[in-house]
C-alpha positions as CSV (number, residue, x, y, z in Angstrom):
1,N,159.6,-33.7,48.2
2,N,162.8,-35.5,47.4
3,N,164.0,-34.9,51.0
4,N,160.8,-36.2,52.5
5,S,161.0,-39.3,50.2
6,H,164.6,-39.9,51.3
7,T,163.6,-39.6,55.0
8,N,160.7,-42.0,54.6
9,N,162.9,-44.6,52.8
10,N,165.5,-44.4,55.6
11,S,162.8,-44.9,58.2
12,N,161.4,-47.9,56.4
13,N,164.8,-49.4,56.1
14,N,165.5,-48.9,59.8
15,N,162.2,-50.5,60.7
16,N,162.9,-53.5,58.5
17,K,166.2,-54.0,60.3
18,A,164.5,-53.7,63.7
19,D,162.0,-56.3,62.7
20,Q,164.8,-58.7,62.0
21,L,166.2,-58.3,65.5
22,F,162.8,-58.9,67.2
23,D,161.9,-62.5,68.0
24,R,158.3,-63.1,67.0
25,S,156.2,-66.0,68.3
26,S,152.5,-66.6,68.8
27,W,150.1,-68.9,70.7
28,S,146.4,-69.6,70.0
29,L,143.6,-70.5,72.4
30,P,142.8,-74.2,72.0
31,D,139.0,-73.5,72.3
32,G,137.8,-71.8,69.2
33,S,134.7,-70.4,70.9
34,D,136.7,-68.6,73.6
35,W,138.5,-65.3,73.2
36,I,141.1,-63.2,75.0
37,R,139.8,-60.6,77.5
38,E,143.0,-59.5,79.4
39,I,146.7,-59.8,79.1
40,A,149.1,-59.2,82.0
41,L,152.9,-58.8,81.6
42,L,154.9,-58.6,84.8
43,D,158.3,-59.5,83.4
44,H,160.0,-60.4,80.0
45,G,159.6,-64.1,80.5
46,K,156.0,-64.7,81.4
47,A,152.5,-63.5,80.5
48,F,149.0,-64.2,81.9
49,V,146.0,-64.5,79.6
50,A,142.4,-64.3,80.9
51,T,139.6,-65.4,78.6
52,N,135.9,-64.7,78.3
53,E,134.9,-68.2,79.5
54,G,136.8,-67.9,82.8
55,R,140.1,-69.6,81.8
56,L,143.4,-68.3,83.1
57,W,146.5,-69.2,81.2
58,E,150.2,-68.8,82.1
59,V,152.3,-68.4,78.9
60,L,156.1,-68.7,79.1
61,L,157.7,-66.4,76.5
62,G,160.5,-67.9,74.6
63,D,161.1,-69.9,71.4
64,E,158.2,-71.4,69.6
65,P,156.2,-73.3,70.4
66,L,155.3,-71.3,73.4
67,D,154.6,-73.2,76.6
68,A,151.1,-72.4,77.9
69,Q,149.5,-73.9,81.0
70,L,145.9,-73.7,82.1
71,I,146.1,-72.7,85.8
72,F,142.4,-71.9,86.5
73,H,139.0,-72.3,85.0
74,H,135.9,-70.7,86.5
75,V,132.5,-72.1,85.6
76,G,129.7,-69.7,86.8
77,S,126.7,-67.8,85.8
78,G,128.6,-64.9,84.3
79,N,131.5,-64.6,81.9
80,V,134.8,-63.1,83.0
81,T,135.0,-59.4,81.9
82,S,138.3,-58.4,83.5
83,C,141.3,-59.8,85.4
84,S,144.3,-58.3,87.2
85,V,147.4,-59.9,88.6
86,G,148.8,-59.0,92.0
87,P,152.5,-57.9,92.5
88,D,153.4,-61.4,93.7
89,A,152.2,-63.0,90.4
90,N,150.3,-65.6,92.4
91,T,147.2,-63.6,93.2
92,F,144.5,-63.0,90.6
93,W,141.4,-60.7,91.0
94,M,138.6,-61.3,88.4
95,G,135.4,-59.5,87.6
96,C,132.3,-61.1,86.0
97,S,129.4,-60.0,83.9
98,D,126.9,-60.8,86.7
99,G,128.6,-58.2,89.0
100,S,130.5,-60.7,91.1
101,G,134.2,-60.8,91.9
102,L,136.6,-63.7,92.3
103,L,139.8,-64.0,94.3
104,V,142.1,-66.7,92.9
105,Q,145.4,-67.7,94.3
106,R,148.2,-70.3,94.1
107,T,150.9,-71.2,96.5
108,S,153.8,-71.4,94.0
109,N,154.5,-71.0,90.3
110,S,154.3,-74.7,89.6
111,E,150.9,-75.2,91.3
112,P,147.5,-74.6,89.7
113,A,145.4,-71.7,91.1
114,T,142.3,-72.3,93.2
115,L,139.3,-70.2,94.0
116,V,139.6,-68.5,97.4
117,K,136.4,-66.4,97.5
118,A,133.5,-65.4,95.3
119,F,131.7,-62.2,96.4
120,N,129.1,-59.8,95.1
121,V,130.6,-56.4,94.0
122,F,127.7,-54.7,92.0
123,T,124.1,-55.7,92.2
124,N,122.6,-54.1,89.1
125,C,125.5,-54.1,86.6
126,R,128.5,-55.9,85.4
127,V,132.1,-55.4,86.5
128,S,133.8,-53.2,83.9
129,A,137.4,-53.5,85.2
130,V,139.4,-54.7,88.2
131,F,142.9,-53.5,89.2
132,A,145.1,-55.2,91.7
133,G,147.4,-53.2,93.9
134,L,149.5,-53.2,97.1
135,G,148.6,-54.7,100.4
136,G,146.4,-57.5,99.0
137,A,143.8,-55.0,97.7
138,A,142.0,-54.5,94.5
139,V,139.6,-51.9,93.0
140,Y,136.5,-53.0,91.1
141,T,134.7,-50.5,88.8
142,D,131.6,-50.4,86.7
143,H,130.8,-48.5,83.4
144,S,129.4,-45.5,85.4
145,G,132.6,-44.9,87.3
146,N,131.6,-46.4,90.6
147,A,134.7,-47.8,92.4
148,S,134.6,-50.4,95.1
149,L,137.8,-51.3,97.1
150,W,138.2,-54.8,98.4
151,R,141.0,-56.4,100.4
152,Q,142.0,-59.8,101.6
153,E,142.3,-59.4,105.3
154,P,145.8,-60.1,106.7
155,G,146.2,-63.5,108.4
156,S,143.1,-65.0,106.6
157,D,143.2,-66.7,103.3
158,S,139.5,-66.8,102.7
159,V,138.2,-63.6,104.2
160,V,137.7,-60.8,101.6
161,S,136.0,-57.7,102.7
162,P,134.9,-54.4,101.1
163,C,136.9,-51.5,102.4
164,G,134.9,-48.6,100.9
165,R,133.4,-47.1,97.8
166,A,133.5,-43.9,95.8
167,A,131.4,-42.5,92.9
168,C,134.0,-41.3,90.4
169,G,131.1,-41.0,87.9
170,A,129.7,-38.1,90.0
171,S,132.5,-35.9,88.7
172,K,131.8,-33.7,85.7
173,L,135.4,-33.2,84.8
174,G,135.9,-33.6,81.0
175,A,132.2,-34.5,80.3
176,S,128.9,-33.3,81.5
177,K,127.0,-36.6,80.9
178,G,127.4,-40.2,79.8
179,N,129.3,-43.1,81.2
180,R,132.6,-42.6,82.9
181,R,134.5,-45.9,82.6
182,I,137.7,-46.3,84.5
183,L,140.5,-47.5,82.1
184,C,143.6,-47.8,84.3
185,A,144.6,-47.7,87.9
186,D,147.6,-48.0,90.2
187,S,148.3,-47.7,93.9
188,L,151.0,-46.3,96.3
189,R,151.4,-45.5,99.9
190,L,151.9,-42.0,101.3
191,S,152.7,-41.9,105.0
192,D,150.0,-44.0,106.6
193,V,147.5,-43.6,103.8
194,S,146.9,-45.9,100.8
195,V,146.3,-43.9,97.6
196,W,144.6,-45.4,94.5
197,A,144.9,-43.4,91.2
198,L,142.2,-44.1,88.6
199,G,142.1,-42.7,85.1
200,D,138.8,-42.5,83.2
201,E,137.7,-42.2,79.6
202,H,137.2,-38.4,79.8
203,G,140.8,-37.5,81.0
204,A,140.0,-37.1,84.7
205,L,142.3,-38.6,87.3
206,H,140.6,-39.8,90.5
207,C,142.5,-40.5,93.7
208,L,141.0,-42.6,96.4
209,L,142.4,-42.3,99.9
210,S,142.1,-45.3,102.2
211,S,143.4,-45.4,105.8
212,S,142.9,-47.8,108.7
213,S,141.1,-45.2,110.8
214,P,137.3,-45.1,110.9
215,P,135.4,-42.4,109.0
216,S,134.9,-39.1,110.8
217,S,131.4,-38.0,111.6
218,S,132.1,-34.5,110.4
219,S,133.4,-34.0,106.8
220,S,135.8,-31.1,106.2
221,S,135.9,-29.3,102.9
222,S,139.2,-28.8,101.1
223,K,140.8,-25.4,100.8
224,S,142.1,-26.3,97.4
225,P,139.9,-26.1,94.3
226,E,141.6,-29.2,92.9
227,S,140.5,-31.4,95.9
228,S,137.0,-32.7,96.3
229,K,134.9,-33.8,99.2
230,S,134.2,-37.4,100.1
231,S,131.2,-39.0,98.4
232,S,128.3,-38.8,100.9
233,S,125.9,-41.3,99.5
234,P,126.9,-44.6,97.9
235,P,125.7,-45.6,94.5
236,S,122.7,-47.9,94.4
237,S,124.5,-50.5,92.4
238,M,126.9,-51.3,95.3
239,P,126.1,-53.6,98.3
240,P,126.6,-52.1,101.7
241,P,130.2,-52.5,103.1
242,S,130.9,-55.2,105.7
243,S,131.0,-54.1,109.3
244,S,134.3,-55.9,109.8
245,F,136.1,-53.3,107.8
246,S,135.5,-49.6,108.7
247,T,138.1,-48.2,106.3
248,S,137.1,-44.7,105.1
249,L,137.5,-43.6,101.4
250,K,137.9,-40.1,100.2
251,L,137.9,-38.9,96.6
252,A,139.9,-36.2,94.9
253,S,139.7,-35.5,91.2
254,K,141.6,-33.5,88.6
255,L,141.4,-33.1,84.8
256,V,144.8,-34.2,83.4
257,H,144.2,-35.1,79.8
258,Q,141.8,-33.9,77.0
259,G,140.8,-37.5,76.2
260,K,141.1,-41.0,77.5
261,I,143.8,-41.8,80.1
262,N,145.3,-44.9,78.8
263,S,147.8,-45.7,81.6
264,V,148.7,-44.5,85.0
265,R,151.8,-45.4,87.0
266,C,152.4,-44.5,90.6
267,L,156.0,-43.4,91.5
268,P,156.6,-43.0,95.2
269,E,159.4,-40.9,96.7
270,P,162.6,-42.8,97.6
271,A,162.2,-41.8,101.2
272,E,160.2,-44.1,103.4
273,A,156.9,-42.8,104.8
274,S,157.0,-39.8,102.5
275,S,153.9,-37.6,102.0
276,K,154.8,-36.9,98.3
277,G,154.4,-39.1,95.3
278,Y,154.1,-38.9,91.5
279,L,151.7,-40.1,88.9
280,L,152.9,-40.7,85.3
281,T,149.9,-40.8,82.9
282,T,149.5,-41.2,79.2
283,G,146.5,-40.2,77.2
284,A,144.7,-40.4,73.9
285,D,145.4,-36.7,73.4
286,G,149.1,-37.6,72.7
287,H,150.4,-36.3,76.0
288,V,152.5,-37.7,78.8
289,V,151.9,-36.0,82.1
290,L,153.8,-36.2,85.4
291,T,151.7,-35.0,88.4
292,R,153.0,-34.6,91.9
293,L,150.7,-35.7,94.8
294,L,151.0,-34.0,98.1
295,L,149.3,-35.5,101.1
296,L,148.1,-32.9,103.7
297,H,147.0,-33.9,107.2
298,R,144.4,-31.7,108.8
299,R,144.4,-31.8,112.6
300,R,141.1,-30.9,114.2
301,R,141.3,-30.4,118.0
302,R,138.4,-31.6,120.0
303,R,137.0,-29.2,122.7
304,S,137.3,-30.3,126.3
305,S,134.1,-30.7,128.4
306,D,134.8,-27.4,130.2
307,E,135.3,-25.5,126.9
308,Q,132.1,-27.1,125.5
309,G,130.1,-26.0,128.6
310,K,131.4,-22.4,128.3
311,K,130.5,-22.4,124.6
312,G,127.1,-23.8,125.3
313,S,126.3,-21.3,128.1
314,K,126.8,-18.5,125.6
315,G,124.5,-20.2,123.1
316,E,127.3,-20.7,120.6
317,Q,127.9,-23.9,118.6
318,E,131.1,-26.0,119.2
319,Q,133.9,-25.1,116.8
320,E,137.0,-27.1,116.0
321,D,140.5,-25.7,115.3
322,E,141.8,-26.7,111.9
323,H,145.5,-27.0,111.1
324,E,147.3,-28.2,108.0
325,D,150.4,-30.2,108.3
326,E,152.7,-31.5,105.6
327,G,154.8,-33.6,108.1
328,E,155.9,-37.1,107.3
329,D,154.1,-38.8,110.2
330,G,150.7,-37.2,109.6
331,H,149.5,-37.5,113.2
332,G,148.3,-34.8,115.4
333,K,149.9,-33.8,118.7
334,G,148.1,-35.0,121.7
335,D,145.3,-37.5,122.3
336,D,142.6,-34.9,121.4
337,A,143.7,-34.5,117.8
338,L,141.5,-35.9,115.0
339,V,143.5,-36.3,111.8
340,E,142.0,-36.1,108.3
341,S,143.9,-36.5,105.1
342,E,143.6,-34.6,101.8
343,L,145.4,-34.7,98.5
344,L,146.7,-31.8,96.4
345,F,147.7,-32.1,92.7
346,E,150.6,-30.3,91.1
347,Q,151.5,-30.7,87.5
348,C,155.3,-31.1,87.0
349,W,155.6,-31.4,83.2
350,V,153.8,-32.4,80.0
351,V,155.5,-34.1,77.0
352,R,153.9,-34.4,73.6
353,P,156.1,-36.6,71.3
354,G,154.3,-35.4,68.1
355,C,155.2,-37.3,64.9
356,G,151.5,-38.2,64.5
357,L,151.4,-40.1,67.8
358,K,148.1,-39.1,69.2
359,H,147.3,-42.3,71.1
360,V,150.0,-42.8,73.7
361,A,149.3,-46.0,75.6
362,H,152.5,-46.9,77.5
363,A,155.3,-45.0,79.3
364,C,158.3,-46.9,80.5
365,L,160.6,-44.8,82.7
366,Q,164.2,-45.7,82.4
367,G,166.3,-45.1,85.6
368,D,165.4,-42.7,88.4
369,L,162.6,-40.1,88.2
370,H,163.6,-36.5,87.5
371,P,160.6,-34.2,88.1
372,G,162.5,-31.3,86.5
373,Q,163.5,-33.1,83.4
374,P,160.4,-34.0,81.2
375,K,162.1,-36.2,78.6
376,A,164.8,-37.9,80.7
377,S,165.0,-41.6,79.6
378,L,161.3,-42.0,78.7
379,I,160.4,-44.8,76.3
380,L,156.8,-44.6,74.9
381,G,154.5,-47.1,73.3
382,A,151.9,-45.4,71.1
383,F,149.5,-46.3,68.3
384,R,149.3,-44.5,65.0
385,S,146.3,-45.8,63.1
386,A,146.8,-49.6,62.9
387,E,150.5,-49.5,63.8
388,F,152.3,-49.7,67.1
389,V,155.3,-47.4,67.5
390,L,158.1,-47.6,70.1
391,F,159.3,-44.1,70.6
392,D,162.3,-42.5,72.4
393,A,160.9,-39.2,73.9
394,R,164.3,-37.9,74.8
395,E,165.8,-38.3,71.4
396,G,162.5,-37.7,69.6
397,L,163.1,-40.8,67.5
398,E,161.0,-43.8,66.4
399,L,162.8,-47.0,67.4
400,W,160.4,-49.6,66.1
401,R,157.1,-49.9,64.3
402,H,154.8,-52.8,63.9
403,R,151.4,-53.2,62.3
404,C,149.2,-54.8,64.9
405,G,145.7,-53.6,64.1
406,G,145.4,-50.7,66.5
407,G,145.2,-49.9,70.2
408,K,141.7,-51.2,71.0
409,R,142.9,-54.8,71.4
410,P,144.4,-56.0,74.7
411,N,148.2,-55.2,74.7
412,C,151.1,-54.9,77.1
413,L,154.6,-53.4,76.9
414,L,157.8,-53.7,78.9
415,A,160.8,-51.7,77.6
416,E,164.3,-51.4,79.0
417,W,166.3,-49.1,76.6
418,P,169.8,-48.1,77.7
419,S,170.7,-44.5,77.9
420,E,173.5,-43.0,75.9
421,A,175.7,-43.0,79.0
422,S,175.3,-46.8,79.5
423,T,175.8,-47.7,75.9
424,S,179.6,-47.9,76.3
425,K,179.1,-50.6,78.9
426,Q,177.6,-52.9,76.3
427,S,174.3,-52.9,78.1
428,A,171.4,-54.8,76.5
429,A,168.0,-53.4,75.4
430,K,165.0,-55.5,76.4
431,V,161.6,-55.0,74.8
432,T,158.6,-57.2,75.1
433,F,155.3,-56.3,73.3
434,V,152.3,-58.7,73.4
435,Y,148.9,-58.2,72.0
436,S,145.7,-60.1,71.0
437,A,145.4,-60.8,67.3
438,E,142.0,-61.8,65.9
439,A,140.8,-62.1,69.6
440,K,142.1,-65.7,69.9
441,K,145.8,-65.5,69.3
442,L,148.6,-64.0,71.5
443,E,151.3,-62.3,69.4
444,V,154.6,-61.9,71.1
445,H,157.5,-59.6,70.0
446,R,160.7,-59.8,72.0
447,L,164.0,-57.9,71.7
448,D,167.1,-58.8,73.8
449,R,170.1,-57.3,72.0
450,N,173.2,-55.4,72.7
451,S,172.5,-51.6,72.5
452,A,175.5,-51.0,70.1
453,A,173.7,-53.2,67.5
454,L,170.7,-51.0,67.7
455,T,172.1,-47.5,67.7
456,G,175.3,-48.1,65.7
457,N,177.4,-46.5,68.5
458,S,180.3,-48.8,67.6
459,P,182.1,-48.6,64.2
460,A,181.5,-52.3,63.6
461,A,177.7,-52.0,64.1
462,A,177.2,-48.6,62.4
463,S,176.2,-50.1,59.0
464,S,173.6,-52.4,60.6
465,A,172.1,-50.0,63.1
466,V,168.3,-50.2,63.3
467,A,167.7,-46.9,65.1
468,A,169.0,-43.4,64.2
469,R,170.7,-41.2,66.7
470,T,170.2,-37.5,67.1
471,L,173.0,-35.0,67.4
472,R,170.8,-32.9,69.7
473,P,167.5,-33.8,71.4
474,P,164.5,-31.8,70.0
475,L,163.0,-28.9,71.9
476,H,159.4,-29.7,70.9
477,G,157.4,-32.5,69.3
478,R,155.6,-30.2,66.9
479,E,156.4,-27.2,64.7
480,I,158.1,-24.3,66.5
481,H,156.1,-21.1,65.7
482,S,158.0,-18.4,67.5
483,V,161.5,-17.8,69.0
484,K,162.3,-14.8,71.2
485,W,165.5,-13.8,72.8
486,I,165.2,-12.8,76.5
487,L,168.9,-12.3,77.0
488,A,171.1,-12.0,73.9
489,P,174.3,-14.1,73.9
490,T,177.6,-12.5,74.2
491,V,181.2,-13.6,73.8
492,S,181.5,-14.2,77.5
493,Q,178.2,-15.8,78.4
494,P,175.4,-17.7,76.6
495,G,171.9,-16.2,76.0
496,I,168.4,-17.2,77.0
497,L,165.6,-17.7,74.5
498,V,161.9,-18.8,74.6
499,T,160.3,-21.0,72.0
500,A,156.6,-21.6,71.5
501,A,155.3,-24.5,69.4
502,E,152.2,-26.0,67.9
503,E,151.8,-28.4,70.9
504,R,150.9,-25.5,73.2
505,E,154.2,-25.7,75.1
506,G,156.8,-23.1,75.9
507,N,160.5,-23.8,76.6
508,L,163.0,-21.6,78.2
509,K,166.6,-22.4,77.0
């Protein structure tokens, strides 16, 4: 008991020191009847705030008082339920309670935004969430898991067309009944196919495949149990797609978490036109999962007229040759090849930080991706009861803790925490955490300090360090229940052992 008390006191002392290094500021909505719906954080110096009554604010993060500018105000029949900012920080996709969508844009950072297009997304329900992605596209979802992909057509500022739809709610993964709200989404491009990754409230990961080729008249079934067929009938709540866009959508789903998927981040391969990518997801089950995506191209050769006549004379139906190709180009050989794309899922690793962090909401990858190293430079943002915790997964240490009220409120995190190798170069740690307090106030916590002052790596800063340092990274995030030698160590060579822990993970060391 004395040891536990001593440890808790040290943790509280370190957290008090960390609070002193964080710059805290806040900004409140000028209209008392309005409240914050969404917060977007693209860099450490700027945040976008969307409100229930259709206002869009740009808030510059710095010293108080914070500079906030109203860049758009929508007055319509429905309130704004969600908003997402495009990668260029000048394109905004909004969803409303009457089922409509809004595309808002501005020409530069100093200009106000204007309404480009208002369009009907769902006819019988409200827009639950909207997610902006690459290529001027966005995905709209409702509370039942229906997803509708829209895109601003290239070369036209005011033409917004539906590209396809998919019924993620038809999947029974993680739940047999009830709603299937989509909580997070991101996009990447594999070869010539755009892939959207959507995480729902039951732990299922849904991937939408969108290509510029028209949909095939014949649907092929996947050979993998982890891939699913394209949705054949559209949900009744969606309007029919425009004839100007014939993009086809396919849906593949996999159960990744045993609870809500709080965030998903797409990580493409460094090579251009690669058919492989990665998805980094966090969940309410306390896990961080890295999943590899593999894009397969199925080439189906069309029969020639002579072959079809011979087959018909024998009373046999036309058959098509099927081939699987993992090549980078993804195109069949010859003009008679019909190419269809499929996705396969492969789990790379699972990390559970433990320490009571059951609701992991953010994962900030530091440096390059290492599929074979689960805890390499991974900074997590998690909620423990009413507190937000900044956690270093590699070191197994809590870096900062703040009482914010819990994870149900809108919040965003950006974290750049230097590794142990870069500490000697006097690199800086940058952390920005923003959240909605009391529904009407934006709370901002920012850290921009030299890493030596945080970890005490230098002798001068050791007495004022705010984060402890581990002598050896932990093997697990929970209690280790069993240890078994596979190869006993000798004087000349090290041994190999297996550990099993409460988190249902095994490690080979």
